[in-house]
N, C-alpha and C positions, 0 to 999 in steps of 0.2 A: 494616528489613524489617517489624517489628511494626506500625509506624505505617502503612506502605504497605498492609499487609493489612487494617487497620481501615478505611481509606478505600475499599479495593477491595470490601469486603463491602457497601458502601452504593451505591445508584444515584445518578447525578448529579441526578435529580429530587428525591430525598430531601434531598440536600445543599442544593439551591436553596431548598426549602421551609423547612428549618431556619434558613437564613440570611436568610429573608424577601425573596428576590428577587421582584420584581413579575411578575405573569403576562404583562404586555406585554413586558417585557425578555426573558423566556424565550421567548415565542412569536414575537416579531418579530425577535429577533437571535440568541439563544443556540441555540435549537432548529434554525433553518435552518443555522447555522454547523456544528453537530454533525452534521447529516444529510449535509453535503458534506465534513466533515473526518474524522469517524469512522463515517459511514454508518449511524447509528442515532439515534433520538430519546433524550432524556435519561433516560427511565425504563428504557431497555434498555442503558445504558452504566455502566461502573464509574466512580465519582466520582474515583478515583485517576487514571485515564487521561484523563478530561476535564480535570482540573486540569493535567496534563502538557501536553495539547494547547494549552490556553489560554495556558500559560506560553510554550511554544515558538513558537507562531504569532502571538501577539498582545501579551502583556504584557511580556515581557523584551526583545523586539526589534520594536517597533511598525511599523517600515518594512519588515519581512519578511512582513507579512500581504498577500501578493500572489501572482500566478500567473506562473510562467515557462514559456514554451513553446519547444520546440526550433525553430530558425529554418528548417531544411529537413529534409524526410524525416520519419522516425520514430525513436524511441529505439532500436528494434531494428536498423534498417539504418544509422543514423548514429553510434550509440555502441557497441552490443553487438557487431555484426558486425565492425567494425574492431578492437575489443579481442580478439575470438576469433581473428581473423587474425594479430594481433601475437603472441598467446600461442603460436600454432602455428609461425609463421615465425621468431620470435626465440628462444623458449624451448623449442621442440621438443615442446610439449604436443599431445595429440590431443583435440580437442573433438568429441564424438560427439553432434551435434545430432539431435533427433527420437527419441532413445532413451527408453524408459520403464522405470524401476527396478521390479523385482519383489521377490524375497526378498533380505534382507541377513542373512547368517549369521555367528554368533559362535562362535569356538573359543578354545582356550587357547594362549598364547604359550609359548616355551621356559621363561620364568621363572614360569609358572603364572597369568599375568594373563588376564582375559577380553579378547579383541580381536576386532573384526570382521576376518574373513579372506577373505570371499567375497561376491560380489554377482552375482545373476542379473538380467538385463535383456533387454528386447526392443528390437531396432533398428527403424528406420523401415519396414522391409519386413515386420516381424512375427516375424522369426527370433529365437529365444531363445538367449542366450549366457551363459556363466558366466565371470566374471572372478575369478581366484584370486590368492592372495598379495597381498591388498589391504593397503596401508600405513595408510591413514586415510580417513575419510569426513566430509564436512560436509553435513549435512542442510539445504540451503537450500530449504526447503519451506514452503508455506502450510498451513493447517489441513486442507484437502482432500487435498493431497499427502501430508501426514503420516499421515492416517487410512489412505490407500491402502497406503503402504509398511509401516506397522506391522501392519496386518491381514494382509499377505502375509509377515510376518517374525516367526514365533513366538519366535525367539531375542531379537529386539529388544523384543518386547512384554513380556518378563519384567522389564524395567527400568521402574519406575513412571514415570520422567520422560518416557518416550516413549509409554506407554499413556495417561497422563493427557493429554498434548498431543494425542493422536489422538482423544480424546473431545470436544474443543472443536469447535463448529460455526462455520460461516462465514456471510457475508452475500451475498445475491444482487445481482448487478450487471448492468445492460444498457447496452451502448454502441452508439451510432448515429452515422451520418454521412449528411448530406443535401447534395446538390448542387442549387442553385437556378438559375433562368434569368436572374436579375438580381441586381445588387448591392443589399443591404439595409444601409443605414448604421445603426450602433448607437452608443450613448454610450460603451461600453467593449467591448473584445474578449472579456473574460471575464465571465460573468454567472451568476446563481443563480436557479433557480426556487424559489418558496417559497409555501406555503399555498394552492396550487391543488388543487381537488378531484380533478382529472384525474390528479394524482400518485399517488393511492391510498396515501398514507402514505410515499411515497418522497421522497428528496431528489433534486434535479436541477440540472445545470449545462449551459450551452451556451457554446461557444467559437467565435468567428468566425475560422476558419482563414485565410480570404482576407485578413483584417487582420493576423493573426499571422505568416503565411508569404507575404504579398505576392501571393497568388493566382497562383502560378507554374504553368507547364504541368504540373509533377510532381503538383500537387494534383489535377489533372484526369486524370492518366494519359495526358498528351499529350506529343508531341515539340514543341519550340518552333516548328519549321517549320510545324506545323499551324495555328498561330494568328498568323502574320505576313502582312501585306498585301504588295502588289507592291513596296513601298518598304522591306520588312523591318521595318516598324513593328508592334508588338503590337496586335492587334485586341481591345481590352478588352471589347467587347460580346459576344465569344464565350463569356465565362465570367462566371457570377454568383457569389454568395456560397456558401461551403462551410462548413457548420456541423457541429461535433462535439458531440453531446449524450450525456450520461451520466446514468443513474438509479442511485441507491444505496438499499439497503434496498428492493429492487425486487420483493419477493415478490408484491405485489398486481398487478404488471404482467407477470410472467413468463408467465402463461397466455395473454396476448393474442398474436395473430398478428403477424408482422413488419409486415404492412400496417396493422394497427390501431394499432400503436405509432407508426409514421410519421404516420398520420392524426391521432393524438392530439397529436403535436408540431406538425404543420403547420396543423391546423384550430383547435386550442385554445391550447396552451401558448405557442408562439412568437408568434402574433399578439397574445395577451394581454400579452406582455412588450414586444414591439415591433410596433405596429400595421401597419407597412409589410410585414411578412411575409405579410399577407393577400393582397397583390397578386402575390406570387412563386409561380411554379410549380415543382414538383419535376422535375428532370431525371433524377436517379438517387438511389438510397438504399441503405444497408446497415445491418443490425442484427445485433449479436452478443449472445447471452445466456450469462451465466456464473453458474450456480447455486452458492452456497456457497463462493466462491473467496477472499473478502476476510476478513482477520482481524476477528473480533468480540470486542471487549473488554467482555464482559458482566460484571455484578456477580459477584464471587466467582471470576473466571477467573484471577486473578494467579498463584495457586499451581499452576495446571495448565499455564500457559504454559511452553514448553520452556526450560530454562536454556541459555545459550550453551555451557556446559561439558558439556552432555549429562548423562550419568550420572556424570560426574566420574571419580574413580579406579577406580570399578567397571567402567568401559568407556572407557579413556583415549583411544582413537583414533577416537571419534565426537564431533563437535561440531555445534552448531546455529546457523543464521543466518537473519535475517529481521526484519521490523519488530516481530514479536510476541515475540521472545525476551527472557528476563530476562538482562541482561548482567552482573549481579553487580558484582565489583570492576572490571570493564571498562566500567561504565556511561558513557554519552555524553550530551551535551546535546541531541542530536536526539531528540525525544519523539513518542509517538503513532504514528498510521498514516501513515508517510512513507517515501519512497524514500531519504532521507538516512540514516535509522536502519538500514534494510535494508543499505545500502551499507557503512556503518561496521561493522555487525555481521559482515559478510563478512570484512573485514580482521582483526577481532579474533578471529573463529573460526579463521582461518588461523594467526594468531599463537599461539593456544592449542594448536592441533593440532601445530604444529611443536615447541612447548615440551614437549608430552607424549610425542612420538615420536622426537625427535632430541636429540643432545647439544649441538650448536652450530648456531645460525641467527641471521640478522639480522632482527629484528622490524620489521614495517612500522609507521612512525610515523603515528598517526591524528591528524589536525588537530582541535582542539576547536572548538566553536561560538564565535562572537565573544562578547566580554564583555557581560554583561547591562547594560541601560541604567541610568543613575544612579538614577532614581526607583524602579525596581524593586528595586535593591540596597538602597536606604534602607528600603523597605517590608519586605523580607526581614529586615533587621537588627532593625527594631522588633518584628516578629513573633517573632523568635528570643528577644529579651529578655523579651517578655511571657510567652511559653510556657515559657521556661526558669525564670522566677521562681516558677512553680507557682501564681500567683494566679488564673490562668484555665485550668481543666482543659478538655480536649477533650470537652465534654459532648455534642457532635454525633456522636462515634464510640463504638464499643463493641467 
C-alpha cells in the first residue's frame, strides 16, 4: 500500500519524464492509448493506475490488447436483461428497474453495531417508498452516483470512506451512433481518433457496427421482411454502414449541439480517418451526453477511492463494487478502467457481505486472469531482485 500511494501521488506525465520516454513515444502512442483506455491524458492520471492499465492490457498479455464487441443487440438486452430475468424466475429475487436511491439510514443492531437498516427510494413513476429491515447493501455506484447517495444520506456521510469517495469527480463522455446510406470499407472495425484539432482535447474511437454485427436488420430497427426482395433474398443496398463513435475527456465538446457533434464527425474526423466517408450521407443519427459519469483516476485519488469493504467493521453490512474500488486482500488481476474489474468486484463484494452478515454461506469462486506471459514474468523477477537488493532506491517516488 505504501508503494502504491507513492506512485499514485505522481502523474503519469511526471513518471514518463523521469524515465526519459521520448516525446514522440508519448504523443503518438501512449497518450492516445490513455485517452481511450483511462479517458484522460498522462498529466491528469495517476502513475499507479496507468502502470496497472499498461500491465493488464498490453504488457502481461499482449494478445489481449484488442476489442471484443457483442455479436447481437446490446449488453443491456443481451446480457443484463436475461440475467435479471433468471434471478427473478429461478431465485425469486425482485429486480426493481428504474428506481433511484435516496437516503440510506443507519441504526444500531441488537448487539450494538452500526448497521444500515432503511433505504428510501423513488420508483419509475416518481413515488417515494421506504424499505425497512434492510439486511445489507452493496453500493455498485460510480463517482456521480456515490456523490448523489452520500449527499442525501447524512448517516452514511459520517463515515469517511463514503464521504471521501463522494468527493471524487468523474469524466465527461459523449456517445454517438450514425447510420449512413452506403457501406464504407475500413481496414479494421475498431479504430481510434488521435491528435485531431477537432477533438478539442478529447480521445475518440469509432466502431464499424455493420462489420462487427453483420449489418443485421436489428441494427437498423427493421424487421427482416422489410429488407427482402421477392425471392426472399436480403437487399444489401438498403442498408449502409452503422458507426458507433465515443468521445472521452469530452469537456471541450459537451457544449456543442448534437447537430454540430455529428457534423464534426461526418465533415472532419471520419473523412480524415477514412476518405470514403466523404461520399456517404447520413440517414439517421443519435447523440448521448454523459457529464462526469466515468471514474477519473487522478493523481492522489487512491486513498479516496471506496474500499470494497466499505467502512469495514464500523458498518459491516455495506460493501462497494465497481472498477474504481480498492479491493484490498481480494485484489484481482483485472486492472484499470474495465468491465472485467467491475464484474469481479461485484462477486467479491457479495462474498464479503455474506461473510459479514451470515454464519454460513458458499462463496462464489472468482476466476483469476490467465498467467502472465514468460517475458513479463522474467522482467518482474529481475526487477524484484534489483529493488530488493537495495542497490537502486526508488528515486523517482517520494
